[in-house]
N, C-alpha and C positions, 0 to 999 in steps of 0.2 A: 242463796246469798253468798256463802263461802266460795262457790264456784265463780261468781262474779268478782269477788275480791281476788281470787287466784288469777283470773284472766287479767285483771287490772294490774296486778303485780308483775305478771309476765310482760304486759304491754310497757310498763315502766322500765323493765329491764332492757327493752329494745331502745328506749329513749335516753337512758342514762349516758351512753357514750356521746350522743349528740348534744346533750345538755352540758357536758363537760367541756366542749370546745367553745372558746370565748365568742367567736362570731355567731354562734347559734344561741346565745343566751336569751335573745329576744324571740326565739322561734315560737311560732304558734303551734297549737295542737294540730296534727294532721287531719285533713278532711276525710270523709267517708270515701270519696273518690280516690284520694291518695293512698288510703289503706288498701282499697280494692286493687289498685294498680300495683302496689308492693306485693300483695298476695299473688297476683297473676304473674309478675316477674319471677317470684320465688318458685311457683309451680313450673313455669317454663324452664328455668335453670335446672331444677331437679329432674324434670322429664328428659331434657337434652343430655344431661350427665349420665342418667341411667341408660338411655338408648345407646349412647356412645359406648358405654361399658358392656352392654349385652350383645351388640351386633355380631361379633365374632363367635361368641358362645352359642348363640341361637342357631347359627349355621352348622357348627360342629356337632351339637347334641340334639338339635330339634326343639330345644326348650332351655329354660334357665331355672336354676334353683332360686328360691326367694332371696331377695336382697332389698336393701332400702337405700334411698338417697334422702338425706335430711338437710334442713337449713337450721343451723344452730342459732343461738340468741345473739351472736355477733354477725349474722347474715352471711355466714360462710357455708358453702354447700359441700357435704361430705358423703362418701359412699360407705355404707355399713354392710359388711358381709360377716357371717358367723361361720367359722370353719366347720363346726360340727353339723351344720345344716346340710352340707353336701352329702352326708350319709343318711339323712332322715327321709322318710316318705314325705311327699309334698305337703299334705294337709298338716302334718305335725310340724314341719319346717316353718310354714307360714305362722302357725300359732306361737312357736318359740320366738320368731322374729318380732311379731307384734308385742309379745310380753316384754321383750328386751327394749323395744321402743317406748313402751309405756313406762318402764323403769327410768329411762332417760328423760321422759317428759316430767315425771314426778320429781326428778332432781333439778328441773329447770334448765336442762341442757339443750333442748331443741324446741323450735316453734312451728316447724312444718315437716311433714313426712311424705314420701312417695314410696310405696311398697310395690316392687316389680316381681311378677311371676308369670308362668305360662300354665295354661289349662286346656282341657278339651273345649272345643268351640260349642257353646250351648245352642247355636243356631244350626240345626241339622240341614237346612236348605242351602247353607253356604258351601262354597267350594273349598274353603279353608277348614282343615280339621283341627287346628289349634288356634288359640287366641292369647295374645299378650295382654295381661291385666296390669294396670297401673292404678293403685288406690292412693289418692292424694288427699291429705288432710292438713288443715291449718288451725293453729291455736285460736285464731279469731273467728273460727266457725266454718268457713267453706270446706265442703267435703264432696269429692266426686271420684268416680271410677271411669277410667278410659279403657275400652276394650278394642284391641286391634287384631283382626283376624290375619293369619299368616300361613304360608306354606314354605317349606324349604325344598327347592328343586335345583339340581345341577350346581350344588354348592353355594346357592344364593337364597337369601330370605326375601320373599315377596310379601309385602304387607298390603292388606286391603284397607277399606275405608273405616276410619275409627268411629266408634260410638261412645259418646260421653253421657253418663247418667249420674244422678245424685245417689249417694249411698249413705248408709247409717254409719255414724262415727264408730271407729274401732280402736283408735289410738287415743284421741283426745276426749274420751268419754269418762274421764276421771277428774278428780280434783287435783290440780297441779301442785298445790301446796302440801298435800298429804305425803307422809314418809313412804318411801318405796319398801314394799314387803318382799320384793323379788330378790 
């Protein structure tokens, strides 16, 4: 029940700016289709911003250290990089990034996340030896991971066909209203 109240409070935080504008005072509650469209648009914006941010890095190093693109409660998209992560092993870096995002969620600062990192390709039959992983989560529930196999040859990244799968929540599996212990 408290998780439902927390989600409702976050939803209301999205609506407050709209309700404060006079011409929207008679606005009706968004439909399920409108909410799904908003979530899709946020996921697309975060994905595009992240891909734009990593293209050069992936060619130079053959991978990227974990970073995130988030949509804040004002519907602004921001990139989050933690300087110390650059020196950490990949598995530890991902965990540190996730914990940092959880702390921001608990403070009510973000409503959607996209965590970007590269890993060994789990599909041994693929020609690509690496995969770009993008884990996307939204406070309203949708959670998915996008895996894109790639190779870097002759100074160019060549991406294969993406696979999208549902995944377990890693960031929004907390009660948003609870105090951050991080």
